[in-house]
N, C-alpha and C positions, 0 to 999 in steps of 0.2 A: 514814416512811424516804424519802429522795429516791433516785430510781434512779441507779446508776451509768451510765456512759457508755462503757462497752467497745464497745458497739456501733458508735459513731462512728469507732473504729480500724478496725473491719471495714470500714466505708465508705471509709477512707483506704486499706486494701489493694485494695479494688475499683478506687477512683479510679486508683490509681500502676498498676495493671496495665493498666487500660484505655488509658491514656496511652501507656505502653510498648509495648503490642502495637501500637498504630497507628503509632508511631514506627518499630518495625521493618519493619511492612507496608508503608507509605507511602516509605520511603527509597528503595526500586529505581526508583520514578517519577522522581526527580530525578537517579538514576545511571544512566538509560536511554541518555542521550547517549554517556558513555565506555565502557559495556558494550557498546553497538551497535558502537562503532568497535572496540575491541579484539577482539570476538567476531565481526565481521564479521555482523551481523544486519540484515535488512530489515525493513521496517514489519511484514509479515505475520508473520515470524518473532518478532519482537518481542512483538507482540500474543498470538501463542501463549504465550510466556514469562510475560507480565502474566496471561494466563488460566488458567495451570496453578495458580496459588494459589487461584483461584476454585473450579475443578474439584473440587481437592482438600477445599477448606474445606467444599465443599457435601457432599462424599461421605461425610466422615467426621462430619458436624453430629450426627446422630441416634445413631449408636454412642457418640459422647463424651457427648452428653447422658444416654443410659441407663446409663452408666457411673456419671456423676455421682449420678445418682439412686440407683443400687445401692451403690457403693462409698465416696459422700462426697465433697464438693467439696475437701476438703483433700488427700486422696490424689491425686484426679484433676488438679487444678490445678498441684500440685507437678511432676507426670511431665510433663504438657504444656508448661509452661513451660521446663523443661529441654530437651524435645525440640525445640522450636521455637528456642530460642536456639543450640542446636548447630547446626541447618540455616539460621540466619542468618549465623552465623560461616562455614559451609561456602559461603556463597554467594560469598564472595571467592576460594574456590578454582576456581570453574566455568571451564573452559577451551573449551567450544564450546556449541552450541545444545542438544544433548541433556543435556550436564551439568547447565547451568543449568535446563533445564527440569524435570530430575527432583528438583533441588535444591528448587525454587520448590514443586513439588508437595509435598514432604515437609513443607515448613515450613507451607503451608497446611493439611496433615492435623494439623499440632501445634496451630496457632492455632484449629482448630475447636471445640476443648473450652472456649475462653476464655468467651464471653460466655453461653452456656447454664447454664455452672456458675457464673459471678459473679451472674446473675440468680436462680439457686436460693440461693446463699449470701446475698444480699441479703433474700430471701423468708423465711428461716429466722432471721435475725438482727435484722429492722427489723419494727414495726407498720407496718400499711398505709399510713398517712399518709405516715409517714417514707420508706416503700418509693417511692412514687411520686415524692417529690422527689429520692430518692437515683438512681432509674434516669435521672432527667432530668439531674441533674450528670453522671453516670458516661457517658451520650452526649454531653454537652457536652464533657468531659475527653476522649473519643476524637476528636473533631473538633479540638479545640485540641492533641493529640498529633498528629495529622496535620498541622496546621498548622505546628508546630515542625520537622517533618521535614525539610521542602526547605532551610530555612538550615543544621540541624544536618548534614544530608547534604552539602550543599554545603561546609560548613567541613570534614566529614571527608574529603572528597575532596581537597580543596585541601592538607590537612595531611598526609594519609596515603596517597591515592590511593583508587579506589572499593573496592578488595579489602579493604583493613584496615579501612575506616571500619566494613563489617559485621561485623567482629570486635569493634570496640567498642561498636556496637548490642548485640551478644549478650552481653557482660559484664554488661550492667545487668540482663537476664533472670536470670542465675546469682544475683546479689545479691538480687533480689527473693525469690526462690525461697527462699533461707535464711533470710531474716527471715520469710517467711511460715508455714515448718515449724516455727520456733521459737516462734511466738506465737499461730497461730491454733488453735481448737479447734471442730471440727464442731458440737458441740451447746452452745449458751449455758449450759446447766446445768453443762457442764463446765469452763468456764472460771474460774479463781480470782478473777477480777477482777469477775466479775459478782455483784451483791448480790440480795437477795429481791425488792427492788421491779423491777428490771429484769428479773429472771426472769419475773416476773408479767406485766410489759408485755409481754412476747415470747411467752407462752403460745399466743396466737392464731396466731401466725405459725408455732409448731411443729406445732400441730394441721394448719392448712392444707397444710403440705408433708408431712404423715405420714398422713392419711387419703384414701383415694380408692378406690372399689369398682370402677369400670371400668376395663377393660384398656386399656393405653396405645394399642394399634393402634385401638381404638374412638373414643378420643378425637382422634386423628390424623384420622380419616376424618370427624369432623362437618362439616357444610356449611360452619360459620362458621369454623371452624380453616382449611379449605382456603381460603376467601376472605381470611382473616388472612394466610396465608402468601403468596399470588399478589398481593396488593395492595403486599407488602413487596418482593417480586421488582421490581416496577414502580418503585419508588422507588430501589431499589438499582442497576438498570440505569442509572440517571440517575447517581446518586452515584458510581459507580464511574469515570466520566469525570475525576472531581477527583483521584483517586488513581492513576490510570495514565497517561491521554493528555494531560491539562492541560498539564503542561510542555511536551510535544513541540507542542502546538496553540498555546501562547503563542509558542514559537520561530517556529514555522513561518506561522502565520496571522496573527500579531500582530507578528512581526519583532522580538521581544526578545533579548536577550543572556542567557547563564547566570544572571548576577547578578541581573538584573531578573526573570527568570522563578521565581528562588526566592523574591524578595520578593513577588512580586504572587500567588504559588501561597499565601500563607498566608492571604489575605482570605477566599476563599471557605469553606476550612475551619474559620477562625475564626468566620464567620458563622453557618455550621452549628451550632456548639455554642451560640451564643445562641438559634438556633431551638429546640433541645432545651430549654433553661432555659427559655424563654417557655411553651413546651407544658406543662412540669411545674408552673409557678407560675398556670396560667390557673384561675380560680375553679371549683368543682365544677359550677355551673349551667350554664355553657357546653357545648354539645353536642360531643363529639369527634368525631362524625361530621361535624358541619359543619365543624369545623376540618380535617381531612383533606381533604374534598371541596375546600374553598376551596385549600389548599395544593397538592393535585396542578394544579387548574385554572391556580393561579398558576405554578407551575412550567413547565407547557406552555406559557403565553402568553410568560414570559420566554425560554424557549427558541427559540420562533418569532422573537423580536425580536432574539436575539443576533447572526446574521449581517447585521443592520443596523447594527451599532453604528460610529460613525464612526471610534472609535481605542480604544486598547487599555484606556483609563481607564475609558470606557463600558462595553466588553466585560466588564472585571472587576469592575464593579459589577453588572451584569447578574447574572454567573456568582454573584456572593456573595449576591444576593437569591434566586437558585435554590436556593443550599445552605440558607439560611435556610428559606424556604418547605417546602422538601422534609423538612427534619429536625423540624419541627413535628409530623410523625406518627411520629417514631421512639419516644420515650417512651411514647406512647398505644399503640403495637404490643405493646412489650415489657413493658409491665405487664398487658397482656391475657393474655400468657402464663401469669402466675402464677394470674389467674381461671380460665382455661382448664384448665392442667394440674393445679394443687394438688399431689398428691405427684409428678406427673409434671412439674413445672415446668420442669425442665431439658430434658426431652425435646422439649417442645412448643415451648421457645424453639428448642431446636435444628433442629426442623423448619422453623420459620419462617426462621431464619437459613440451613437448607440452600437454600431457595427463593431466597434473597438471593444467595447465594453462588454458585448457578448461573448467576445473572447477572453475577456477578463474573468468570466464565468465559465467557459467551457475550458481554458487551458489549465487551470489549477486543479479543477476538477477531473479532468482527463489524466493529467499526471499523476494525481493520487491514486487512480484506478489502476494505471499502469506500474506503479511502484508497488502496490499491494499486491497484485497479481504476478508480478515477475521478480518477488525477492529484492526488491529495491534495485531494480536494473534502471540507473540514471541514463545510460546511453540509449535505451529505448525512448526515454522522453526526449532527450536531445535530438534524435533522428527524426521524431514526428515534427518539432521545431524546425527541423532543415526542410523538411517537404513544404512547410506553409511559406518559408521564405522564398522558395523557387516558385511557388503559385503567385506570389506577390510581383514578381520578375515579369512573369508572363502577362499578369493584368497591366503592368504599366507598357507593353508592348501596343496595347489597344486604347491608352487613354492619352487623350490629344491635350495636352496642357496649352497650346496655342490658341485652342477654340476654333480651328478651321476645320468646320465639319460641314458636310453637306446637310439639306434639308432645312426643315424649318426650325431646328432647335436653336435656343437663343445663343449667343455667344458666351457660354458659361464661363469658361476660363480663357478669355479672350486675352487678358493682360496679365496671365499668370507668368511670375517671373521664372 
């Protein structure tokens, strides 16, 4: 009997939500200009608003991951998508710094449950080989969703103003949630479209996410888990530049108008998606540690070279290369969460993403402080990012993606590709 293909529709739900979450997340960076003008925000205040999302996202990651492991992804994803869509719409009602900061914080709390639970959903609905490719494709789609956000946000701002454009983005989340609840089932065996052959194909995945004798806190305290989280912080510190300050950088440091800024902002995020795809398609014989070290070193070198760019075209190509190289590490990191976490896949993924989004709070905030106190010296911002990339390369020297470690620690990354 040929296996049915219901699992591919599950992948479709994951990909569409990944795109949607990044469109809603990135839209504020394109609207930063009119928001700052209407609400009278300076650079440091805008940086605090942009960082509020990362602070909440990080703080709520582990609770949301634990909820997904305990209650199931169907229930948790439906609730968080509705919650963050509500606060997306509410962004358009902000009237001052405090109200916007609180709304962005609550929006980040809602989105915190997205990717840990999507990772668990893919782990229980896909066999291992397909899971690796799906993770790569999902993260490619997040970048492409982010790439689509600047022109979409600019279109919405021109048509409706920045306030109503956030309401339009929120409506997309509600539509996704209704379709998901009507179709998705937590257990593949419970879905009427799954035949016996596909059930047999997914038995290993169900076992992987159902059996774990170790407590989740001990799993999070493993040295390799901590290293995994820290290296992801380093890349995220760099990556958050592209979804927060890049449009402002292109306007101020490169002299671009709003239309050119929206168009140029697409390329780095687009190339990041291709980096994720390439990472997922690499032959299994290629060392993922070597790929990660190369990627971080390349990011550091390119960031160091960016201030030397003679014009905006060279600058945007360098930023696209930074995004491509850095995103080579993303599918590697997320697939490792399945091997580490097993039953607690969503919890480990949440912990790693928590570290990443602490950087989402720290990086925009620090950049805003640097810009305010150095008379808008963008080079200083870029050199701090260079240091973070170098630290990521050093951390990968101690990460063991093969799982061959001494002592009693479980083979957390034993099958990491």
